C-alpha positions as CSV (number, residue, x, y, z in Angstrom):
1,M,-0.2,0.0,0.0
2,I,3.2,2.4,0.4
3,I,6.2,3.0,-2.1
4,M,8.7,0.8,-0.4
5,Q,11.2,-1.7,-1.8
6,K,9.2,-5.0,-1.4
7,N,9.8,-8.6,-2.9
8,K,12.7,-7.6,-5.7
9,T,14.1,-11.2,-5.7
10,T,11.5,-12.3,-7.7
11,P,11.6,-11.9,-11.4
12,Q,8.3,-10.2,-13.3
13,S,7.2,-10.8,-16.7
14,I,4.6,-7.6,-17.4
15,I,2.0,-8.2,-19.9
16,I,0.0,-5.2,-21.4
17,F,-2.6,-5.8,-23.4
18,G,-3.8,-2.4,-25.3
19,A,-0.2,-1.2,-25.2
20,G,-0.7,1.5,-28.2
21,G,-3.5,3.2,-25.7
22,D,-3.6,6.4,-24.2
23,L,-3.4,4.5,-20.6
24,C,-0.5,2.7,-21.8
25,W,0.9,5.6,-22.5
26,R,0.5,8.3,-19.9
27,K,-0.1,6.0,-16.7
28,L,1.1,2.7,-17.0
29,I,4.9,2.9,-18.7
30,P,5.8,6.4,-16.7
31,A,4.7,4.4,-13.5
32,L,7.1,1.4,-14.0
33,Y,9.9,4.1,-15.3
34,N,9.4,5.7,-12.0
35,L,9.5,2.4,-10.2
36,Y,12.2,1.6,-12.1
37,L,14.3,5.0,-10.8
38,T,13.5,4.2,-7.3
39,D,14.7,0.6,-7.3
40,N,11.4,-1.2,-6.7
41,L,11.5,-3.4,-9.5
42,P,13.1,-6.6,-9.6
43,E,16.8,-6.8,-10.8
44,K,15.1,-9.4,-13.3
45,F,12.3,-8.1,-15.2
46,F,10.1,-7.9,-19.0
47,I,7.8,-5.7,-20.0
48,T,5.8,-7.3,-22.8
49,A,3.7,-4.4,-24.7
50,I,0.7,-5.4,-26.8
51,D,-1.4,-4.0,-29.1
52,H,-2.9,-4.3,-33.2
53,G,-1.2,-1.3,-34.1
54,K,1.4,-2.1,-37.2
55,T,4.6,-0.2,-35.9
56,T,8.3,-0.9,-35.5
57,A,9.8,-1.2,-31.7
58,E,11.7,1.5,-32.4
59,A,9.1,4.0,-33.3
60,Y,6.9,2.1,-30.6
61,N,9.9,3.3,-27.6
62,K,9.7,6.4,-28.9
63,R,6.4,7.5,-28.8
64,L,6.6,5.7,-24.5
65,L,9.7,8.5,-24.1
66,E,7.4,11.0,-25.5
67,G,4.7,9.9,-22.9
68,I,7.5,10.1,-20.0
69,N,8.8,13.2,-20.8
70,T,5.1,14.4,-20.5
71,F,3.6,13.0,-18.1
72,S,5.7,11.4,-15.6
73,R,6.3,12.9,-12.3
74,S,10.1,12.7,-12.1
75,G,10.5,14.6,-15.3
76,K,12.2,14.5,-18.6
77,A,13.6,10.5,-19.1
78,D,17.5,10.6,-18.0
79,K,19.1,9.0,-21.6
80,K,21.3,6.6,-19.4
81,A,18.3,5.3,-17.4
82,W,16.0,5.1,-20.4
83,A,18.5,3.3,-22.5
84,S,18.6,1.1,-19.9
85,F,14.9,0.6,-18.6
86,S,13.5,0.4,-22.5
87,S,15.9,-2.7,-22.9
88,H,13.3,-4.6,-21.3
89,I,10.8,-3.5,-23.2
90,H,9.5,-5.9,-26.1
91,Y,6.9,-4.9,-28.7
92,L,4.7,-7.6,-29.8
93,Q,2.0,-6.8,-32.5
94,G,-1.0,-9.0,-32.8
95,D,-5.1,-8.9,-32.6
96,F,-6.8,-9.8,-29.6
97,T,-9.0,-12.2,-31.3
98,N,-6.8,-14.2,-33.1
99,A,-5.5,-17.4,-31.4
100,E,-2.2,-16.9,-33.1
101,L,-1.0,-14.0,-30.8
102,Y,-1.7,-16.2,-28.0
103,I,0.6,-18.9,-28.9
104,S,3.2,-16.4,-30.0
105,L,2.4,-14.4,-26.5
106,A,3.6,-18.2,-24.9
107,A,6.6,-18.7,-26.9
108,L,7.7,-15.4,-26.3
109,L,7.3,-15.9,-22.2
110,K,9.3,-18.9,-22.3
111,E,11.8,-17.5,-24.0
112,Q,12.1,-14.7,-21.0
113,D,11.8,-17.3,-18.6
114,N,14.6,-19.7,-20.3
115,K,16.6,-16.3,-19.9
116,M,16.2,-15.8,-16.3
117,G,16.8,-19.7,-15.6
118,Q,13.5,-19.8,-13.9
119,R,9.7,-19.6,-14.4
120,M,9.1,-15.8,-13.9
121,N,6.0,-14.4,-12.0
122,R,3.3,-13.1,-14.8
123,L,1.2,-9.8,-14.4
124,F,-1.4,-9.2,-17.1
125,Y,-3.0,-5.8,-17.7
126,F,-5.7,-5.5,-19.4
127,S,-6.1,-1.7,-20.6
128,V,-9.0,-2.6,-23.4
129,S,-12.0,-1.7,-23.9
130,P,-14.4,-4.3,-22.2
131,R,-15.4,-6.0,-24.9
132,F,-12.0,-7.9,-24.9
133,I,-11.9,-8.9,-21.5
134,E,-13.3,-12.7,-21.6
135,T,-11.9,-13.0,-25.5
136,I,-8.4,-12.3,-23.9
137,A,-8.8,-14.4,-20.7
138,E,-10.4,-17.1,-22.6
139,E,-6.9,-17.1,-24.7
140,L,-5.0,-17.0,-21.6
141,Y,-6.5,-20.1,-20.0
142,K,-7.0,-22.0,-23.2
143,N,-2.9,-21.8,-23.7
144,K,-2.0,-21.9,-20.1
145,I,-0.6,-19.0,-19.6
146,A,-1.5,-18.2,-16.6
147,V,-2.0,-21.1,-15.3
148,Q,0.2,-20.6,-11.6
149,K,-2.1,-19.2,-9.2
150,D,0.4,-18.1,-6.8
151,A,2.4,-16.2,-9.5
152,D,0.2,-15.6,-12.1
153,R,-2.0,-12.1,-11.7
154,I,-4.7,-10.3,-14.3
155,I,-5.4,-6.3,-14.0
156,I,-8.7,-5.5,-15.0
157,E,-9.9,-1.8,-15.6
158,K,-13.2,-0.4,-14.9
159,P,-15.6,-0.8,-15.8
160,F,-16.5,-4.2,-14.8
161,G,-19.7,-4.6,-16.4
162,S,-22.4,-2.5,-17.0
163,S,-25.2,-3.7,-14.3
164,L,-25.2,-5.9,-11.9
165,Q,-26.3,-8.8,-14.4
166,T,-23.2,-8.3,-16.4
167,A,-21.2,-8.1,-13.8
168,K,-22.1,-11.3,-12.4
169,K,-21.6,-12.7,-15.4
170,L,-18.0,-11.5,-16.1
171,N,-17.5,-12.6,-12.5
172,G,-18.8,-16.2,-12.9
173,F,-16.5,-16.5,-16.6
174,L,-13.5,-14.9,-15.1
175,L,-13.7,-17.4,-12.1
176,K,-14.4,-20.5,-13.8
177,R,-10.7,-19.7,-15.7
178,F,-8.9,-18.3,-12.7
179,A,-8.6,-17.9,-8.8
180,E,-10.2,-15.0,-7.1
181,K,-6.8,-14.5,-5.6
182,Q,-5.2,-14.3,-9.3
183,L,-7.6,-11.0,-10.6
184,Y,-7.0,-7.4,-9.2
185,R,-10.1,-5.0,-10.1
186,I,-8.3,-1.8,-10.7
187,D,-9.7,1.6,-8.8
188,H,-7.2,4.1,-9.5
189,Y,-8.7,6.3,-6.5
190,L,-7.4,3.9,-4.2
191,G,-4.0,4.4,-4.8
192,K,-3.7,7.8,-4.3
193,E,-1.5,9.0,-1.5
194,T,-4.2,10.7,0.5
195,V,-7.1,8.4,0.0
196,Q,-3.9,5.7,2.0
197,N,-3.5,7.8,4.0
198,M,-7.4,7.6,5.2
199,M,-6.5,4.7,7.2
200,A,-3.1,6.0,9.3
201,F,-5.5,9.3,9.6
202,R,-8.3,7.1,11.4
203,F,-6.6,4.2,13.2
204,A,-3.3,5.5,14.3
205,N,-4.6,8.7,15.8
206,Y,-7.0,8.1,19.0
207,I,-8.0,12.2,19.1
208,F,-10.3,11.5,15.8
209,E,-11.5,7.8,15.9
210,P,-13.9,8.7,19.1
211,L,-15.4,11.6,17.5
212,W,-16.3,9.1,13.7
213,N,-19.7,8.7,14.3
214,K,-23.2,9.8,14.6
215,T,-23.1,11.3,18.1
216,F,-20.7,13.6,16.6
217,I,-20.2,13.7,13.1
218,D,-23.7,15.7,11.3
219,H,-22.8,14.7,7.7
220,V,-20.3,13.7,5.1
221,Q,-19.4,15.0,1.8
222,I,-17.6,13.7,-1.1
223,T,-17.0,15.4,-3.8
224,V,-15.3,14.6,-7.4
225,A,-15.4,17.4,-9.9
226,E,-14.1,17.8,-12.9
227,T,-13.6,20.2,-15.3
228,V,-12.7,18.3,-18.8
229,A,-15.7,17.3,-21.1
230,V,-16.3,14.5,-22.4
231,G,-15.0,14.9,-25.4
232,A,-13.2,11.6,-27.3
233,R,-15.1,9.2,-24.6
234,A,-18.4,9.7,-25.9
235,N,-18.7,6.5,-27.5
236,Y,-18.0,5.2,-23.8
237,Y,-19.9,8.0,-22.1
238,E,-22.8,7.9,-23.8
239,Q,-23.7,3.9,-22.1
240,A,-22.1,4.7,-19.0
241,G,-22.8,8.3,-17.4
242,A,-21.3,9.6,-14.7
243,I,-23.3,7.2,-12.5
244,R,-21.4,4.0,-14.0
245,D,-18.4,6.1,-14.6
246,M,-17.7,7.5,-11.2
247,I,-20.2,6.6,-8.7
248,Q,-20.6,3.0,-8.7
249,N,-17.0,2.5,-8.0
250,H,-14.9,5.4,-6.9
251,L,-17.1,7.6,-4.7
252,L,-18.7,4.4,-3.3
253,Q,-14.9,3.5,-2.7
254,L,-14.2,6.7,-0.9
255,L,-17.1,6.2,0.9
256,C,-16.2,2.7,2.6
257,V,-12.5,4.3,3.2
258,V,-14.1,7.0,5.0
259,S,-16.3,4.9,7.3
260,M,-15.1,1.0,7.4
261,E,-14.5,-0.3,10.9
262,A,-11.5,-0.8,12.2
263,P,-9.8,-3.8,11.0
264,K,-8.0,-6.7,13.4
265,K,-4.6,-6.1,11.6
266,L,-3.6,-4.8,8.3
267,D,-4.5,-7.5,6.2
268,A,-6.2,-7.3,2.1
269,A,-8.9,-10.2,3.4
270,E,-9.6,-7.8,6.7
271,I,-9.7,-4.9,4.7
272,R,-11.7,-5.7,2.1
273,N,-14.2,-7.5,4.3
274,K,-15.1,-4.3,6.5
275,K,-15.4,-2.2,3.3
276,L,-17.6,-4.7,1.9
277,A,-19.4,-4.9,4.9
278,V,-19.5,-1.0,4.5
279,L,-21.8,-1.4,0.8
280,K,-23.8,-4.5,2.7
281,A,-25.0,-1.9,5.3
282,I,-25.9,1.5,2.6
283,R,-29.7,1.9,2.5
284,P,-31.3,0.4,-0.6
285,F,-32.8,3.2,-2.7
286,T,-36.8,2.7,-3.5
287,K,-38.7,4.2,-6.4
288,T,-39.3,7.3,-4.0
289,T,-35.9,8.2,-2.3
290,A,-34.3,7.3,-5.9
291,T,-36.6,10.3,-7.3
292,K,-36.5,12.6,-4.1
293,N,-32.7,12.1,-2.7
294,I,-30.6,12.0,-6.4
295,V,-30.0,14.6,-8.8
296,R,-28.9,14.0,-12.3
297,A,-28.2,16.7,-14.8
298,Q,-26.1,17.2,-18.0
299,Y,-23.7,20.5,-19.1
300,T,-24.8,22.7,-21.5
301,K,-22.7,25.1,-23.4
302,G,-20.5,27.6,-21.4
303,T,-17.3,28.6,-20.8
304,V,-14.6,26.6,-18.8
305,K,-11.5,28.4,-17.6
306,D,-11.4,31.1,-20.5
307,V,-12.4,28.3,-23.2
308,K,-15.5,27.9,-24.6
309,Q,-17.2,24.3,-24.3
310,V,-19.9,23.4,-26.4
311,A,-23.0,21.5,-24.8
312,Y,-23.2,17.8,-23.9
313,R,-25.7,16.9,-26.7
314,E,-22.9,19.0,-29.5
315,E,-20.3,17.0,-28.7
316,E,-18.9,14.3,-31.4
317,N,-21.0,10.5,-31.2
318,V,-23.8,11.4,-28.2
319,A,-26.8,11.3,-29.4
320,A,-29.5,13.8,-30.6
321,G,-31.5,14.8,-27.0
322,S,-29.3,12.1,-25.2
323,V,-30.5,12.3,-21.2
324,T,-27.1,10.7,-20.4
325,E,-25.8,12.6,-17.1
326,T,-22.9,14.2,-16.7
327,Y,-23.3,15.3,-12.8
328,F,-24.7,13.1,-10.1
329,A,-25.7,14.5,-6.6
330,G,-27.0,12.1,-4.2
331,K,-27.9,11.5,-0.6
332,F,-26.5,7.7,0.9
333,F,-27.2,6.4,4.5
334,I,-25.4,3.7,6.0
335,D,-27.6,1.9,8.2
336,N,-25.3,0.3,10.7
337,Q,-24.6,1.3,14.5
338,R,-21.8,4.2,14.1
339,W,-23.6,5.7,11.1
340,Q,-27.3,5.5,11.4
341,G,-29.3,8.8,10.5
342,V,-25.8,10.6,9.0
343,P,-26.2,11.3,5.7
344,F,-23.4,10.8,3.2
345,Y,-23.7,13.5,0.0
346,L,-21.8,12.2,-2.7
347,R,-21.3,14.4,-6.1
348,T,-19.5,14.4,-9.2
349,G,-19.6,16.1,-12.7
350,K,-17.9,16.9,-16.0
351,C,-17.3,20.5,-17.4
352,L,-17.4,22.1,-14.1
353,S,-15.9,25.6,-12.4
354,K,-12.8,24.1,-11.1
355,Q,-11.1,20.5,-10.5
356,S,-10.9,18.8,-7.0
357,S,-11.4,15.8,-5.1
358,V,-12.4,16.5,-1.5
359,I,-14.1,14.7,1.6
360,A,-15.3,16.8,3.9
361,I,-16.7,16.0,7.6
362,Q,-18.7,18.4,9.3
363,F,-19.3,18.0,12.8
364,K,-22.1,18.7,14.7
365,N,-22.4,22.2,16.6
366,T,-21.4,22.8,19.5
367,P,-23.8,22.5,22.2
368,H,-22.4,26.0,24.6
369,K,-24.7,28.6,23.3
370,I,-22.7,31.7,25.1
371,F,-21.6,33.5,22.2
372,K,-23.3,36.4,20.7
373,E,-23.1,34.7,17.5
374,D,-23.4,31.4,15.8
375,C,-20.6,29.8,16.0
376,N,-19.6,27.4,12.9
377,P,-19.5,23.7,13.2
378,N,-16.1,22.0,12.8
379,R,-15.0,20.6,9.9
380,L,-12.1,18.4,8.8
381,I,-11.5,18.6,5.2
382,I,-9.4,15.9,3.1
383,S,-8.1,17.0,-0.4
384,I,-7.2,14.2,-2.5
385,Q,-6.2,16.7,-5.3
386,P,-4.9,18.8,-6.3
387,D,-3.9,20.2,-3.2
388,N,-3.0,16.7,-1.5
389,E,-4.0,18.1,2.3
390,I,-6.2,17.6,5.4
391,S,-7.3,20.6,7.3
392,L,-9.2,21.2,10.6
393,W,-11.4,24.1,10.4
394,F,-12.5,25.6,14.2
395,E,-13.7,28.4,15.9
396,S,-10.8,30.9,17.4
397,K,-11.3,34.3,19.1
398,V,-10.5,37.2,17.3
399,P,-7.2,39.0,18.9
400,G,-8.4,41.9,20.9
401,L,-10.8,43.4,23.5
402,E,-14.2,41.9,22.7
403,M,-15.1,38.4,22.3
404,K,-15.2,38.0,18.5
405,L,-14.9,34.6,16.6
406,K,-13.1,33.5,13.3
407,N,-13.0,30.1,11.4
408,V,-9.7,29.3,11.2
409,E,-7.8,26.7,9.4
410,M,-5.1,24.2,10.6
411,D,-3.7,22.1,8.1
412,F,-1.4,19.4,7.2
413,T,0.1,19.3,3.7
414,Y,2.4,17.0,2.1
415,R,4.3,19.5,0.4
416,E,5.2,21.0,3.4
417,S,6.0,17.9,5.4
418,Y,7.7,16.0,2.9
419,T,10.7,16.4,1.0
420,E,9.8,13.1,-1.1
421,Q,7.7,13.2,-4.3
422,L,4.1,11.4,-4.0
423,P,3.9,8.4,-5.8
424,E,1.3,8.2,-8.8
425,A,-1.3,6.2,-7.6
426,Y,-0.6,3.9,-10.6
427,E,2.7,3.3,-9.2
428,A,1.2,2.1,-5.6
429,L,-1.0,-0.2,-7.4
430,L,1.6,-1.7,-9.6
431,L,4.1,-2.6,-7.2
432,D,1.3,-4.2,-5.0
433,A,-0.5,-6.5,-7.3
434,M,3.5,-7.8,-8.4
435,D,3.5,-8.1,-4.4
436,G,0.5,-9.7,-4.5
437,D,-1.3,-7.0,-2.0
438,P,-4.8,-7.0,-3.0
439,S,-5.6,-4.4,-0.8
440,L,-6.2,-1.6,-2.7
441,F,-8.0,-3.6,-5.4
442,M,-12.1,-4.5,-5.9
443,R,-13.2,-8.3,-4.9
444,N,-15.8,-9.7,-6.6
445,D,-18.2,-9.6,-3.8
446,Q,-17.6,-5.8,-3.9
447,V,-18.0,-5.1,-7.2
448,E,-21.3,-6.6,-7.2
449,T,-22.8,-5.1,-4.0
450,A,-21.6,-1.7,-5.1
451,W,-23.6,-2.4,-8.3
452,K,-26.5,-3.5,-6.3
453,I,-26.6,-0.2,-5.0
454,V,-26.7,1.5,-8.0
455,M,-29.1,-0.3,-9.8
456,P,-32.5,0.4,-8.3
457,I,-31.7,4.1,-9.1
458,I,-30.4,3.2,-12.9
459,N,-34.0,1.1,-13.2
460,N,-35.8,3.8,-12.0
461,W,-34.3,6.4,-14.9
462,Q,-34.9,3.9,-17.2
463,K,-38.4,3.6,-15.9
464,Q,-39.7,7.1,-16.5
465,K,-41.6,8.7,-19.5
466,K,-39.9,11.9,-18.9
467,A,-36.2,11.9,-17.6
468,D,-36.3,14.2,-14.5
469,L,-32.7,15.5,-16.3
470,K,-31.5,18.6,-15.0
471,F,-29.0,21.0,-16.6
472,Y,-26.1,23.2,-16.5
473,A,-24.0,25.6,-18.2
474,A,-20.5,24.2,-18.6
475,G,-17.7,26.3,-16.1
476,T,-20.6,26.9,-13.3
477,E,-20.7,24.6,-9.9
478,G,-23.4,22.6,-11.1
479,P,-27.3,22.3,-11.4
480,K,-28.8,24.5,-8.5
481,A,-31.2,21.2,-7.9
482,A,-27.9,19.9,-6.3
483,D,-28.2,22.8,-3.8
484,E,-31.2,22.0,-2.9
485,L,-30.9,18.9,-2.1
486,L,-28.5,20.1,0.7
487,K,-30.6,23.3,1.5
488,K,-33.7,20.9,2.1
489,D,-31.6,19.4,4.9
490,G,-30.2,23.0,6.3
491,R,-26.9,22.1,4.7
492,K,-24.8,23.1,1.7
493,W,-21.9,21.9,-0.3
494,Y,-18.9,22.8,1.3
495,L,-17.3,23.5,-2.6
């Protein structure tokens, strides 16, 4: 869970399907390169990059270098380090649906094993469209390429299914061919340093844990706001919308990190069991609550950071009159002893006024009504991005001769507290997968339970004769209906 030298003695063969795609270019190769620079990769490793594109190894490596120079946290690549790292990369061209590709792959992996003098651990990364997952998995199974349960692992990107039914089907398909311990369903939000720090913040600091319940906490807000438009992702986004793209996975996982019970030990099974218990305790939505407590909206034309933005319905590959939501806000409840009655407000949207991922825990107001002016309730803010900080807001007396209060901030920032660069989320996740630590990855029952939570909302939308869709101008903070969702409870959004 933390970037550190783990099991560096076991040689690793890393196989990336979809290695010509944007994810590999912007995230995966830069992450692996940074792990190499920080001496967190084994001394013996190979990276096999598989894609359908016809290119030379030289041209492919040149493009990877451009990606590192553009996106890596370590800046432009050192020539000597890049030459050494890239010598481990092998480009394999092939069609994912062609059985010949997997015969070639099996031969290549055997050749690599022979060079190492031992059978290497194998990490398969499915950086592909969901339609290829079963095809690739079937060929790996048929060709006996990923048969060692303790050494061969498969990382699968979201979306994991598009509904409860499809998620169950995909889980069933994979579990007939591989052990659950081999399957790593990735949610990159869980690899972010501030999210990981929540475990230490809550369970290593007793000052907060006694207050972490319905007696002291009024409500919790989880916001993931984006300034970017849907753009080139419209083919996918039209079928997904904000609820499938963000709520079912990212935001529900953040909710689990905030609200889970303390595990008995830092063990993957224990941690995932505690998160599953939270998901199972979330109050099911009814037709009434799915209408009353949920806001869905779509951006219209506007201006984002001084750049004009077309409406969602005018984006390329978006259906005319589309009712796909680009914004979601909802009120959730966890019906257990710790959180009974405490609302969790979740919201996410595209083309908003600012980019931020923030968890706000608002405590109840003081019972001591001794001051002339009203006291602001204490608020704990966990900023995942862009600031990477944790701050506590509390009331303080303004210097002077009279008793006047002011809300002030006490904060912790990574920038001021540490000299080390923060690792990227994919660095932590790739390292954990290589080490066989699934703590930050989704288990099959977690995935299916998360789908059970959102399906009543999706089903309610599909049954509506006229979509209850709100609108907001690009570059604004979202629809007014989202503000009303909290206003009727006597609350307001933190950001």
